[in-house]
Legacy VTK file of the C-alpha trace (Angstrom):
# vtk DataFile Version 3.0
C-alpha trace
ASCII
DATASET POLYDATA
POINTS 214 float
-10.436 14.234 -5.417
-8.631 11.835 -7.744
-5.283 12.575 -6.060
-6.741 11.813 -2.620
-8.228 8.570 -3.901
-4.840 7.401 -5.136
-3.199 8.244 -1.813
-6.013 6.334 -0.138
-5.194 3.233 -2.145
-1.926 2.951 -0.304
-3.532 3.821 3.011
-5.805 0.786 2.661
-2.748 -1.389 2.254
-0.764 0.370 4.975
-3.014 1.929 7.626
-1.543 3.520 10.760
-1.540 1.143 13.710
-1.551 -1.846 11.379
-1.076 -5.379 12.656
1.284 -6.963 10.150
2.524 -10.532 9.815
5.136 -10.840 7.080
7.170 -13.777 5.816
10.077 -12.742 3.546
11.775 -15.329 1.355
15.325 -16.510 1.972
17.722 -13.572 1.929
21.372 -13.250 0.923
23.724 -14.169 3.784
26.162 -11.364 2.951
24.787 -7.855 2.663
25.140 -6.531 -0.915
26.371 -2.984 -1.610
23.781 -0.225 -1.912
21.818 0.721 -3.819
19.783 -2.356 -4.659
17.267 -1.751 -7.472
14.336 -4.129 -8.068
11.201 -4.425 -10.131
8.127 -4.152 -7.895
4.644 -5.655 -8.088
1.880 -6.300 -5.580
-1.672 -7.496 -5.149
-3.849 -6.223 -2.315
-6.926 -8.269 -1.365
-9.541 -6.531 0.800
-12.326 -8.126 2.856
-15.052 -7.010 2.899
-14.772 -5.531 -0.590
-14.698 -1.756 -1.042
-17.972 -0.197 -2.186
-19.840 3.097 -2.148
-21.985 2.180 0.873
-19.533 -0.213 2.506
-20.856 -2.851 4.904
-22.520 -1.899 8.196
-20.959 -3.724 11.152
-21.131 -3.438 14.965
-18.557 -1.173 16.594
-15.258 -3.030 17.010
-15.779 -5.304 13.997
-12.663 -6.093 11.976
-11.824 -6.224 8.291
-8.700 -7.692 6.729
-6.317 -6.609 4.005
-3.699 -9.002 2.606
-0.724 -7.573 0.719
1.533 -9.784 -1.410
4.480 -7.813 -2.797
7.293 -9.101 -5.001
10.700 -7.455 -5.438
12.177 -9.075 -8.551
15.163 -8.797 -10.912
17.146 -7.095 -8.169
20.664 -5.858 -8.876
23.461 -3.579 -7.731
26.221 -1.969 -9.766
28.194 -5.207 -9.328
25.485 -7.528 -10.634
22.296 -9.410 -9.653
21.256 -10.103 -6.056
18.409 -12.128 -4.586
14.857 -10.830 -4.887
12.236 -11.470 -2.218
8.532 -11.484 -1.438
6.734 -9.637 1.332
3.420 -10.851 2.772
1.481 -8.646 5.172
-1.908 -9.280 6.789
-3.577 -6.137 8.116
-6.513 -5.836 10.502
-8.654 -2.661 10.464
-11.610 -1.588 12.615
-15.064 -0.519 11.470
-15.493 3.271 11.467
-18.247 5.829 11.032
-18.888 7.076 7.499
-17.783 10.713 7.265
-19.542 10.928 3.870
-22.711 9.307 5.170
-25.059 11.761 3.413
-23.445 11.242 -0.004
-23.143 7.494 0.509
-26.708 7.106 1.746
-25.627 5.677 5.090
-26.492 6.264 8.731
-24.524 8.919 10.593
-24.304 6.788 13.739
-23.491 3.376 12.240
-20.058 1.804 11.769
-18.823 0.488 8.418
-16.080 -1.526 6.777
-15.059 -1.272 3.108
-15.954 2.370 2.438
-14.540 3.714 -0.824
-15.285 7.291 0.266
-12.794 7.010 3.132
-10.047 7.515 0.538
-11.069 11.129 0.017
-10.488 12.331 3.577
-7.532 14.367 4.839
-7.135 11.878 7.685
-6.365 9.208 5.106
-3.308 11.175 3.979
-2.163 11.615 7.584
-2.622 7.891 8.261
-0.598 7.079 5.162
2.260 9.332 6.253
2.433 7.545 9.604
2.101 4.048 8.171
4.918 4.109 5.634
7.422 5.081 8.319
7.364 1.499 9.632
6.911 -0.616 6.509
8.417 -4.168 6.642
10.996 -4.678 3.864
13.199 -7.784 3.463
13.386 -8.566 7.158
14.059 -4.916 8.052
11.876 -1.864 8.653
11.501 1.151 6.353
11.645 4.263 8.552
11.440 8.012 8.049
9.855 7.796 4.590
7.317 10.137 2.999
4.559 9.413 0.467
2.765 11.243 -2.299
0.546 10.420 -5.265
1.571 11.003 -8.867
2.271 9.382 -12.229
4.418 6.266 -12.541
5.145 5.569 -16.194
1.756 5.870 -17.877
-0.096 4.871 -14.686
-1.531 6.853 -11.827
0.152 5.729 -8.645
2.216 6.759 -5.645
5.796 7.306 -4.521
7.356 6.357 -1.179
10.632 8.263 -0.800
13.291 9.622 1.571
13.226 6.383 3.566
15.858 4.301 5.341
15.616 0.512 5.652
17.078 -0.503 9.008
18.138 -4.120 9.485
17.227 -7.086 7.297
18.877 -8.182 4.066
19.057 -4.785 2.360
19.638 -1.925 4.828
20.084 1.482 3.215
22.563 4.258 3.884
21.000 7.655 4.550
17.523 8.305 3.144
17.965 6.544 -0.197
15.033 4.105 -0.179
12.234 4.744 -2.695
9.292 2.733 -4.042
7.473 3.915 -7.178
4.194 2.029 -7.619
1.750 2.467 -10.504
-1.765 1.058 -10.490
-2.318 -1.458 -13.286
-4.402 0.204 -16.005
-7.432 -2.086 -15.953
-11.180 -1.825 -15.347
-10.885 -2.860 -11.705
-8.409 -0.156 -10.741
-10.226 2.438 -12.844
-13.380 1.646 -10.887
-11.444 2.034 -7.636
-10.115 5.468 -8.621
-13.634 6.572 -9.611
-14.919 5.731 -6.116
-16.216 2.169 -6.737
-19.187 3.563 -8.674
-19.250 0.575 -11.051
-19.404 -2.003 -8.288
-17.391 -3.452 -5.370
-13.594 -3.671 -5.486
-11.942 -6.512 -3.580
-8.410 -6.254 -4.967
-5.818 -3.717 -6.102
-3.016 -4.506 -8.557
0.364 -2.776 -8.812
1.785 -2.677 -12.366
5.034 -4.658 -12.528
5.952 -3.159 -15.907
6.543 0.342 -14.495
6.925 -0.064 -10.722
10.371 -0.122 -9.093
12.041 -0.116 -5.687
15.479 1.195 -4.763
16.847 0.201 -1.359
LINES 1 215
214 0 1 2 3 4 5 6 7 8 9 10 11 12 13 14 15 16 17 18 19 20 21 22 23 24 25 26 27 28 29 30 31 32 33 34 35 36 37 38 39 40 41 42 43 44 45 46 47 48 49 50 51 52 53 54 55 56 57 58 59 60 61 62 63 64 65 66 67 68 69 70 71 72 73 74 75 76 77 78 79 80 81 82 83 84 85 86 87 88 89 90 91 92 93 94 95 96 97 98 99 100 101 102 103 104 105 106 107 108 109 110 111 112 113 114 115 116 117 118 119 120 121 122 123 124 125 126 127 128 129 130 131 132 133 134 135 136 137 138 139 140 141 142 143 144 145 146 147 148 149 150 151 152 153 154 155 156 157 158 159 160 161 162 163 164 165 166 167 168 169 170 171 172 173 174 175 176 177 178 179 180 181 182 183 184 185 186 187 188 189 190 191 192 193 194 195 196 197 198 199 200 201 202 203 204 205 206 207 208 209 210 211 212 213
């Protein structure tokens, strides 16, 4: 269950069929040699907040997820290169609660902000589809895979075997990876436990252990 919850964390930030609007910072005019290695951090803000029961909404209602990611202290074997930020706004639709009995919800109603949605097998499938078209530095990350695991001392996830096509930092072959650990704080601990201590409206990625190689 805990593994599926962690995978679901990324699925919230990157659902299949996402509508993304991103605005990368100024990029280097000349493409640097690969690989480019950066520190990675991110904050995900979710509305409405995630909770055990979620929020009942009419069919077709929309929720939003804003992702602000920073790639910092970037360098190649030849020296430092420019870092960048990535801002994505995601729109998701209200869905039925597959854990409606456990959550105490109605079987026929539609909900936004359900923590229990992380524990479904469909969440993993959605994640696998989503990370194949992730915006990165003006390009698109394609062909990548994702799994949950340990990053440093944190629980987290790994995006790997990807290729960034276009943009400032295109990759050769399938060399792109992002290792992201969840910041070890009360908020993220509550998220992993299924929001049992109260609503969760944000997710933090630990900059001290998280990295990206493009």
